[in-house]
C-alpha positions as CSV (number, residue, x, y, z in Angstrom):
1,M,-25.6,-4.5,2.8
2,L,-28.1,-2.3,4.5
3,E,-25.5,-0.8,6.9
4,D,-23.2,0.0,3.9
5,L,-26.2,1.7,2.2
6,K,-26.9,3.7,5.3
7,Q,-23.3,5.0,5.4
8,N,-23.5,6.0,1.8
9,I,-26.7,7.9,2.4
10,L,-25.2,9.7,5.4
11,R,-22.3,10.9,3.2
12,L,-24.8,12.3,0.6
13,M,-27.3,13.9,2.9
14,P,-26.5,17.5,3.8
15,V,-28.6,17.5,6.9
16,E,-27.3,18.2,10.4
17,S,-28.9,15.1,11.9
18,I,-31.1,12.4,10.6
19,S,-32.9,10.1,13.1
20,P,-31.9,6.4,12.9
21,D,-35.4,5.4,12.1
22,R,-35.6,7.8,9.1
23,L,-32.2,6.6,7.9
24,S,-33.3,3.0,8.1
25,F,-36.5,3.8,6.3
26,I,-34.7,5.5,3.4
27,A,-32.1,2.7,3.1
28,A,-34.7,-0.1,3.2
29,T,-36.8,1.7,0.6
30,L,-33.8,2.1,-1.7
31,L,-32.8,-1.5,-1.2
32,T,-36.3,-2.8,-1.8
33,M,-36.5,-0.7,-5.0
34,G,-33.2,-2.2,-6.3
35,L,-34.3,-5.7,-5.5
36,E,-37.6,-5.3,-7.2
37,S,-35.7,-4.0,-10.3
38,L,-33.6,-7.1,-10.3
39,L,-36.6,-9.3,-10.0
40,Y,-38.3,-7.4,-12.9
41,M,-35.3,-7.9,-15.1
42,A,-35.1,-11.6,-14.3
43,R,-38.7,-12.0,-15.4
44,N,-38.1,-10.1,-18.6
45,P,-34.8,-11.4,-20.1
46,L,-35.2,-9.5,-23.4
47,L,-34.9,-6.1,-21.6
48,D,-31.8,-4.0,-22.2
49,I,-30.1,-4.4,-18.8
50,E,-28.0,-1.3,-19.2
51,Q,-31.0,0.9,-19.9
52,I,-33.1,-0.7,-17.1
53,S,-30.2,-0.4,-14.5
54,G,-29.6,3.2,-15.6
55,L,-33.3,3.9,-15.1
56,S,-33.4,2.2,-11.7
57,G,-30.3,4.2,-10.6
58,S,-31.8,7.4,-11.8
59,M,-35.1,6.7,-9.9
60,A,-33.2,5.8,-6.8
61,A,-31.1,9.0,-7.0
62,G,-34.3,11.0,-7.5
63,N,-35.8,9.4,-4.3
64,V,-32.6,10.4,-2.3
65,R,-32.9,14.0,-3.6
66,G,-36.5,14.0,-2.7
67,A,-35.7,12.8,0.8
68,I,-33.0,15.4,1.2
69,A,-35.4,18.2,0.1
70,F,-38.1,16.9,2.5
71,L,-35.7,16.6,5.5
72,C,-34.2,20.0,4.8
73,N,-37.6,21.8,4.3
74,P,-40.2,19.7,6.1
75,P,-43.8,20.7,5.4
76,P,-45.5,22.8,8.1
77,E,-47.3,20.8,10.8
78,H,-51.1,21.0,11.1
C-alpha cells in the first residue's frame, strides 16, 4: 500500500528529484492521515461518510500541494 502511494506521489510531484527519505515521509504521513480519518469515522457512526471522506481527501491533497511548494521553493538556510 505504501509503495503504491509513493508511485502516485511521484507522478504528481513536478520536482526533478525527491530523496527516498522525503518520499517515504510524505507517503507515510498521508497514509497515517487516511487511517486516522477511518478510525474517527468508525468511532462516530452518525457522521456523513461522503462529507468526511471528501474533507479528508481535500486535506490530503492540500498537504501534497504544500509539500510540492516546499520542495520546489525551499526556505533559505540559516
